[in-house]
C-alpha positions in Angstrom: -11.4 -13.5 -39.1 -11.9 -11.1 -36.3 -8.6 -10.3 -34.2 -8.6 -10.9 -30.5 -6.3 -8.4 -28.4 -5.4 -10.5 -25.2 -2.5 -11.5 -23.2 -1.9 -13.7 -20.1 0.1 -13.2 -16.9 1.1 -16.4 -15.7 1.6 -17.8 -12.1 -0.2 -15.3 -10.1 -1.6 -14.9 -6.7 -5.4 -14.9 -7.7 -6.6 -13.4 -4.2 -3.6 -10.3 -4.5 -5.1 -9.8 -8.3 -8.8 -9.8 -7.3 -7.8 -7.1 -4.6 -5.8 -5.3 -7.1 -8.9 -5.2 -9.9 -11.1 -4.2 -6.8 -8.9 -1.3 -5.7 -8.6 -0.4 -9.3 -12.7 -0.1 -9.6 -13.2 -3.3 -11.4 -16.7 -4.6 -11.8 -16.9 -8.3 -10.9 -19.1 -10.5 -13.3 -18.6 -13.3 -11.1 -17.1 -17.1 -11.4 -17.8 -19.6 -14.0 -17.0 -23.3 -14.3 -16.4 -23.6 -17.9 -16.3 -26.9 -20.1 -15.1 -27.1 -23.7 -14.7 -29.8 -26.0 -11.9 -29.2 -29.1 -11.9 -30.3 -32.4 -8.9 -30.7 -35.1 -9.9 -28.8 -38.1 -6.9 -30.4 -40.0 -5.4 -33.4 -37.8 -1.7 -32.3 -36.6 -2.5 -28.5 -37.4 -2.3 -26.8 -33.7 -2.4 -23.2 -35.5 -6.6 -23.8 -36.2 -9.3 -25.4 -34.2 -12.8 -25.8 -33.3 -14.0 -25.0 -29.9 -17.2 -25.7 -28.3 -17.5 -24.2 -24.9 -19.9 -23.9 -22.3 -19.9 -21.6 -19.1 -23.1 -22.5 -17.5 -25.0 -19.4 -18.9 -23.9 -19.7 -22.6 -22.5 -21.9 -25.0 -20.4 -20.8 -27.8 -18.7 -22.5 -31.0 -15.6 -20.8 -32.2 -12.7 -21.4 -35.1 -9.4 -19.9 -33.3 -6.8 -19.5 -35.1 -3.3 -18.7 -34.0 -1.2 -16.2 -36.2 1.5 -15.7 -33.7 2.1 -15.5 -29.8 1.7 -11.6 -30.1 -1.2 -9.7 -27.9 -3.0 -9.6 -31.5 -2.0 -12.8 -32.6 -5.3 -14.9 -32.2 -8.1 -14.8 -34.7 -11.4 -16.1 -33.7 -15.1 -16.2 -35.1 -17.5 -17.0 -32.3 -21.2 -17.8 -32.3 -23.6 -18.7 -29.4 -25.3 -22.1 -29.7 -28.1 -23.4 -28.0 -27.1 -26.8 -26.6 -23.4 -28.1 -25.9 -24.3 -31.7 -26.3 -26.4 -31.4 -29.4 -23.9 -29.2 -30.9 -21.3 -31.8 -30.1 -23.5 -34.2 -31.8 -23.7 -32.0 -34.8 -20.1 -31.7 -34.9 -19.9 -35.6 -34.9 -22.3 -36.0 -38.0 -20.1 -33.4 -40.0 -17.2 -35.5 -39.5 -15.4 -33.9 -36.3 -14.3 -35.8 -33.4 -13.5 -34.0 -30.2 -9.7 -34.5 -29.5 -10.1 -33.4 -25.9 -12.6 -32.3 -23.0 -11.2 -29.4 -20.9 -12.7 -27.9 -17.7 -11.7 -24.8 -15.9 -12.7 -21.8 -13.7 -12.7 -18.4 -14.5 -13.4 -15.2 -12.3 -14.3 -12.4 -14.8 -14.2 -8.5 -14.1 -14.5 -5.4 -16.1 -11.7 -3.1 -15.8 -11.9 0.5 -17.6 -13.4 -1.3 -20.7 -11.3 -4.5 -20.6 -12.1 -8.1 -19.6 -9.8 -9.1 -16.9 -10.1 -12.9 -16.2 -8.4 -15.1 -13.2 -8.3 -18.7 -14.9 -7.8 -21.5 -12.9 -6.8 -24.7 -14.7 -6.0 -28.5 -13.5 -2.3 -29.1 -13.1 -0.9 -25.5 -13.7 -0.7 -22.3 -11.5 -3.7 -19.8 -12.2 -3.3 -16.7 -14.4 -4.5 -13.5 -15.5 -6.0 -12.9 -18.7 -6.5 -9.3 -20.0 -8.7 -8.8 -23.1 -9.3 -5.3 -24.8 -10.1 -3.5 -27.9 -6.2 -3.0 -28.7 -3.0 -4.2 -27.8 -2.2 -0.7 -26.6 -5.5 -1.0 -24.2 -4.1 -4.6 -23.0 -0.8 -3.0 -21.9 -2.3 0.0 -20.4 -4.7 -2.5 -18.3 -1.5 -4.6 -17.1 0.3 -1.5 -16.0 -2.9 -0.4 -14.0 -2.6 -3.8 -12.1 1.3 -3.4 -12.0 2.5 -5.6 -14.7 4.8 -4.4 -17.4 4.9 -5.7 -20.8 7.5 -7.9 -20.1 5.2 -10.0 -18.1 2.5 -10.3 -20.9 2.3 -13.5 -23.2 0.0 -14.2 -26.0 0.8 -17.6 -25.9 -2.4 -20.2 -26.2 -3.1 -22.8 -23.5 -1.0 -25.5 -25.2 2.0 -23.4 -24.9 1.1 -22.3 -21.4 1.1 -26.0 -20.2 4.2 -26.6 -22.2 6.1 -24.0 -19.9 5.1 -26.7 -17.0 6.5 -29.7 -18.7 2.7 -30.4 -19.5 1.7 -31.7 -23.3 -1.8 -30.6 -23.3 -2.4 -32.5 -26.5 -1.6 -35.6 -25.0 -4.5 -35.5 -22.5 -8.0 -36.4 -23.7 -9.7 -35.5 -20.8 -8.7 -32.7 -18.4 -10.8 -32.2 -15.3 -10.3 -30.8 -11.6 
């Protein structure tokens, strides 16, 4: 499974971070409203799941596997699919039932080859995510924005919600 090299910086001030990204020469891709359905592969196993996501211009189907909370701890296979609802129906025919529906907003930039996103989710403070070709690149781009390695976490969204006392797995419908 391909490895993702990404880290989050939690509880940010979005306007201040966007200003920093622009000052460092970041190119803005724009803001997207995202929706997703999450399916268990094996019920109760939070280390691997299926994600169906639509960002308004592209719909993807992915299998994500968490190996660790490190920057390189997530593995992902992702393909583009043509239709969110039809793919959800197809997964249902195959025996998968979505355990949750989730929405978030994302403002995305390219900064020196890395994808830098400002993510806003219901019920928690916004965070920044940096995805790059290597762990070293993630750390380097974070440093460009004034963040050291101690500010970075590779935790998945379930663990981020848990930091705020929220059990995301117990919320079947997460909307703004």
